[in-house]
One Martini backbone bead per residue (centre of mass of N, CA, C, O) as a GRO file, in nm:
protein
   58
    1UNK     BB    1  -6.192  11.376   8.494
    2UNK     BB    2  -6.282  11.590   8.263
    3UNK     BB    3  -6.196  11.905   8.176
    4UNK     BB    4  -6.446  11.976   8.008
    5UNK     BB    5  -6.660  11.902   8.222
    6UNK     BB    6  -6.563  12.096   8.442
    7UNK     BB    7  -6.589  12.359   8.286
    8UNK     BB    8  -6.888  12.322   8.218
    9UNK     BB    9  -6.986  12.302   8.519
   10UNK     BB   10  -6.899  12.594   8.590
   11UNK     BB   11  -7.033  12.765   8.358
   12UNK     BB   12  -7.260  12.515   8.280
   13UNK     BB   13  -7.398  12.276   8.453
   14UNK     BB   14  -7.594  12.124   8.250
   15UNK     BB   15  -7.371  12.059   8.044
   16UNK     BB   16  -7.198  11.873   8.221
   17UNK     BB   17  -7.426  11.668   8.267
   18UNK     BB   18  -7.488  11.603   7.971
   19UNK     BB   19  -7.199  11.497   7.896
   20UNK     BB   20  -7.218  11.262   8.115
   21UNK     BB   21  -7.549  11.157   8.119
   22UNK     BB   22  -7.744  11.303   7.963
   23UNK     BB   23  -8.071  11.241   7.930
   24UNK     BB   24  -8.203  11.299   8.259
   25UNK     BB   25  -8.281  11.337   8.584
   26UNK     BB   26  -8.018  11.490   8.655
   27UNK     BB   27  -8.065  11.724   8.460
   28UNK     BB   28  -8.324  11.834   8.585
   29UNK     BB   29  -8.209  11.886   8.865
   30UNK     BB   30  -7.986  12.082   8.769
   31UNK     BB   31  -8.165  12.296   8.648
   32UNK     BB   32  -8.315  12.364   8.911
   33UNK     BB   33  -8.064  12.438   9.078
   34UNK     BB   34  -7.966  12.666   8.888
   35UNK     BB   35  -8.223  12.842   8.920
   36UNK     BB   36  -8.186  12.874   9.237
   37UNK     BB   37  -7.862  12.845   9.194
   38UNK     BB   38  -7.544  12.829   9.096
   39UNK     BB   39  -7.394  12.663   9.317
   40UNK     BB   40  -7.575  12.407   9.332
   41UNK     BB   41  -7.523  12.330   9.035
   42UNK     BB   42  -7.217  12.291   9.056
   43UNK     BB   43  -7.207  12.080   9.279
   44UNK     BB   44  -7.380  11.868   9.135
   45UNK     BB   45  -7.209  11.838   8.880
   46UNK     BB   46  -6.937  11.758   9.016
   47UNK     BB   47  -7.049  11.511   9.160
   48UNK     BB   48  -7.140  11.352   8.908
   49UNK     BB   49  -6.868  11.344   8.762
   50UNK     BB   50  -6.707  11.201   8.989
   51UNK     BB   51  -6.891  10.952   9.012
   52UNK     BB   52  -6.859  10.854   8.718
   53UNK     BB   53  -6.543  10.826   8.722
   54UNK     BB   54  -6.535  10.622   8.953
   55UNK     BB   55  -6.695  10.397   8.803
   56UNK     BB   56  -6.493  10.374   8.561
   57UNK     BB   57  -6.236  10.293   8.748
   58UNK     BB   58  -6.369  10.021   8.888
   0.00000   0.00000   0.00000
């Protein structure tokens, strides 16, 4: 997990997802979750970032 992505995911969750996944369905889901509540957006963003870094390390 890159520290920049984690900080971006905490401050602005869709930015963290965009930096990790680009423009995708995951970004749209994260934007909707962030609009519904800040915490669900952060959780989703951190989960995606950790999942992506896990795949890169495997």
